[in-house]
C-alpha positions in Angstrom: -45.9 19.8 2.3 -42.6 18.8 0.6 -40.0 17.2 2.7 -36.4 17.6 1.5 -34.2 14.6 1.7 -30.5 15.1 2.3 -28.3 13.8 -0.4 -26.3 10.7 0.7 -22.6 11.5 0.7 -20.4 8.5 -0.2 -17.2 7.7 1.6 -14.0 9.1 0.3 -12.5 7.0 -2.6 -10.6 7.7 -5.8 -12.7 8.7 -8.8 -10.0 7.7 -11.3 -8.0 4.4 -11.7 -4.4 4.2 -10.5 -2.8 4.2 -13.9 -4.4 7.5 -14.9 -3.6 8.9 -11.4 0.1 8.1 -12.0 0.0 9.7 -15.4 -1.6 12.9 -14.0 1.0 13.0 -11.2 3.8 12.7 -13.7 2.6 15.9 -15.4 2.6 17.8 -12.1 6.0 16.4 -11.2 7.4 17.6 -14.6 6.3 21.1 -13.8 7.0 21.6 -10.1 8.9 18.5 -8.9 8.3 18.2 -5.2 7.8 21.9 -4.6 4.5 22.9 -2.9 2.2 24.7 -5.3 -1.2 26.4 -4.9 -4.1 24.0 -5.6 -5.1 26.2 -8.6 -1.6 25.7 -10.1 -1.7 22.0 -9.3 -5.1 21.7 -11.0 -3.6 23.5 -14.1 -0.8 21.0 -14.2 -3.5 18.3 -14.4 -5.2 20.0 -17.3 -7.9 22.1 -15.6 -8.4 25.8 -15.7 -8.3 26.0 -11.9 -9.4 24.1 -8.8 -12.8 25.8 -8.6 -14.8 23.0 -10.2 -15.9 19.5 -9.2 -13.8 17.6 -11.7 -10.6 19.3 -10.7 -11.3 18.8 -7.0 -12.1 15.1 -7.5 -8.9 14.6 -9.5 -6.7 16.2 -6.8 -8.5 14.3 -4.1 -8.0 11.0 -5.9 -4.2 11.7 -6.1 -4.2 12.3 -2.4 -6.2 9.2 -1.6 -3.6 7.1 -3.5 -0.7 8.9 -1.7 0.6 10.3 -5.0 0.1 13.9 -3.7 -0.1 15.4 -0.3 -1.4 18.7 1.2 1.7 20.5 2.4 -0.2 23.4 3.9 -3.5 25.2 3.6 -4.2 25.8 0.0 -0.9 24.1 -1.1 -0.2 20.7 -2.5 2.9 18.8 -3.6 3.8 15.6 -5.3 4.8 12.9 -2.8 8.4 11.8 -2.4 7.3 8.2 -3.1 6.3 9.3 -6.6 9.9 10.6 -7.2 11.2 7.2 -6.1 8.8 5.6 -8.6 9.8 8.0 -11.4 13.5 7.2 -11.0 13.1 3.5 -10.0 15.9 1.4 -11.4 13.8 -1.7 -12.0 10.2 -2.8 -12.4 10.2 -4.6 -9.1 10.5 -1.4 -7.1 7.8 0.2 -9.3 5.4 -2.6 -8.7 6.0 -2.5 -5.0 5.0 1.2 -5.0 2.0 0.5 -7.2 0.7 -2.1 -4.8 1.2 0.4 -1.9 -0.8 3.1 -3.7 -3.5 0.6 -4.8 -4.0 -0.3 -1.1 -3.8 3.2 0.2 -7.5 4.0 -0.1 -9.2 2.3 2.9 -12.1 0.9 0.8 -9.6 -0.7 -1.7 -7.6 -2.2 1.1 -10.7 -3.6 2.8 -12.0 -5.2 -0.3 -8.7 -6.6 -1.4 -8.2 -8.2 2.1 -11.8 -9.6 2.1 -11.5 -11.0 -1.4 -7.9 -12.1 -1.2 -8.3 -14.7 -3.9 -9.9 -12.4 -6.5 -12.7 -9.8 -6.7 -16.2 -11.1 -6.8 -18.9 -10.2 -9.5 -20.0 -6.7 -10.0 -23.4 -7.3 -8.4 -21.7 -8.6 -5.2 -19.4 -5.6 -5.1 -22.3 -3.3 -5.8 -24.3 -4.8 -2.9 -21.5 -4.5 -0.5 -20.6 -1.0 -1.4 -24.2 0.3 -1.2 -25.5 -1.7 1.8 -22.3 -2.2 3.9 -20.1 0.8 3.0 -22.8 3.4 2.4 -21.9 4.4 -1.1 -24.6 5.8 -3.3 -25.5 3.7 -6.3 -23.8 6.0 -8.9 -20.6 6.2 -6.7 -20.6 2.4 -6.3 -20.8 1.9 -10.0 -17.9 4.2 -10.6 -15.8 2.7 -7.9 -16.2 -0.8 -9.2 -14.8 0.4 -12.6 -12.0 2.3 -10.9 -11.1 -0.6 -8.6 -11.1 -3.3 -11.4 -9.0 -1.2 -13.7 -6.5 -0.3 -11.0 -6.2 -4.0 -9.9 -5.6 -5.0 -13.5 -3.0 -2.3 -14.0 -1.0 -3.5 -11.0 -1.6 -7.2 -11.8 -2.5 -7.5 -8.2 -4.0 -11.0 -8.2 -1.9 -12.3 -11.1 1.3 -11.7 -9.1 0.2 -11.6 -5.4 1.6 -15.0 -4.6 5.0 -14.2 -6.0 7.7 -13.7 -3.4 9.9 -10.7 -4.1 13.3 -12.3 -5.0 15.9 -11.3 -2.5 17.9 -14.5 -2.1 17.5 -18.2 -2.9 16.8 -20.3 0.2 18.6 -23.6 0.4 19.4 -25.8 3.4 23.0 -24.7 3.2 22.2 -21.0 3.4 22.5 -18.8 6.5 19.1 -17.4 7.6 18.3 -14.1 5.8 17.8 -12.4 9.1 17.7 -13.3 12.8 15.1 -15.8 14.0 13.4 -13.2 16.2 12.7 -10.9 13.2 11.0 -12.1 10.1 9.7 -9.7 7.5 9.1 -9.9 3.8 9.6 -7.4 1.0 12.0 -5.2 3.0 15.0 -3.9 1.0 18.4 -5.0 2.3 19.4 -1.4 3.2 16.4 -1.2 5.5 16.9 -4.5 7.4 16.5 -4.6 11.2 19.4 -3.6 13.3 21.0 -5.6 16.2 21.1 -3.4 19.3 23.4 -4.2 22.3 21.9 -3.5 25.7 23.0 -4.9 29.1 25.2 -7.5 27.4 22.2 -8.8 25.4 21.2 -8.4 21.8 17.9 -7.3 20.6 16.5 -6.5 17.2 15.0 -3.2 16.2 13.1 -2.8 13.0 14.0 0.0 10.6 12.3 3.2 11.8 10.9 4.0 8.3 9.1 0.6 8.0 5.5 0.5 9.5 5.3 -2.7 11.5 3.2 -4.5 14.1 5.2 -6.1 17.0 3.6 -9.4 17.9 4.8 -11.4 21.0 5.2 -15.2 20.8 5.4 -16.9 24.2 8.0 -19.7 24.5 8.7 -22.2 27.2 10.5 -21.1 30.3 9.0 -17.6 30.4 10.8 -16.6 27.2 9.3 -14.6 24.4 10.1 -14.1 20.7 8.9 -11.1 18.7 7.6 -11.1 15.2 7.6 -7.7 13.4 5.0 -7.8 10.7 5.2 -5.1 8.0 2.1 -3.2 6.8 0.6 -4.0 4.3 1.0 -7.8 4.8 0.2 -10.1 1.9 -0.3 -13.8 1.3 3.2 -14.0 -0.3 4.6 -12.7 2.9 3.1 -15.6 4.9 4.7 -18.1 2.5 8.1 -16.5 2.9 7.8 -16.4 6.7 6.8 -20.1 6.8 9.7 -21.0 4.5 12.1 -19.1 6.8 10.8 -20.8 10.0 10.9 -24.2 8.3 14.5 -23.5 7.4 15.4 -22.6 11.0 13.7 -25.7 12.4 15.5 -27.8 9.9 18.8 -26.3 11.0 18.0 -27.1 14.7 17.1 -30.7 13.9 20.4 -31.2 12.0 22.5 -29.6 14.7 
C-alpha cells in the first residue's frame, strides 16, 4: 500500500530580489502607468506570454508581496502609487526610503531583519530557521536566502541603517523639531503632526497617512504624554528620539 504525502507548501515570500522586482515594475508602468490591467496583460508587460504559468504567477506575486503592485479587482492588477513616487523621486533619499519600505513589506523579511538587527547570520543559520521555525521547504528556503541577501545588499540596509535621515541639524540653540509630546523620525515636513485645539487645550494629532502606534507615558500628578511611533521603526529612529529628548531635558535644565 502506497501512502501519498502532501507536498509541503511554503509561506508566501518573494521569488525574486527587490532590484529585479523594481525593474520589472518599471516595464509595466511604462505601458499602463497606474491603470488596472488584466493579469494576462500585466504578465505580458513583464515578458511572459500570459499569466497561465508558474513563472509568471510567481513574478506577479512577488511584486505584490513587495507592495510594487496591487490587485485592484478580481483578475486585474495595477502598479502601486508608491512606485510612481519612486519613479519621479527628486532625490536618492526618497528612493531609498521607499526601497526600505518595500524590502520590509514581506512579513518573513521584516521578521528576519528585526531579529538580526545587526546583520544577517550565516546561510546555515538562516536555512535552519526558515525550515524548522517558519515552515519553508528546503528548496524554497535556499531560494529565499539568495533573494533576501541580494535585496538587502541592493538597498544597503545594514550599511546605512544607523544613518539618521537629515532633516535639520540639532544644536543646543535650536528650537525642538516638533512638540515634546510627539517624536517621530523619518517623516517628511509636509506630513508633520498637527496641533488641534479642543476645549482650550492643545493636542497633537499625527498625519493620517502615517502608520503609527500611540504609546502612553505616565507622568507624575496623573499626567500622561503620548509617543507616536512610526511603522516601520528602525535603530536610527531610536537614536533620533533619544537626541530629541536629551535636547528637551537640556533646555529644561538651562531654563
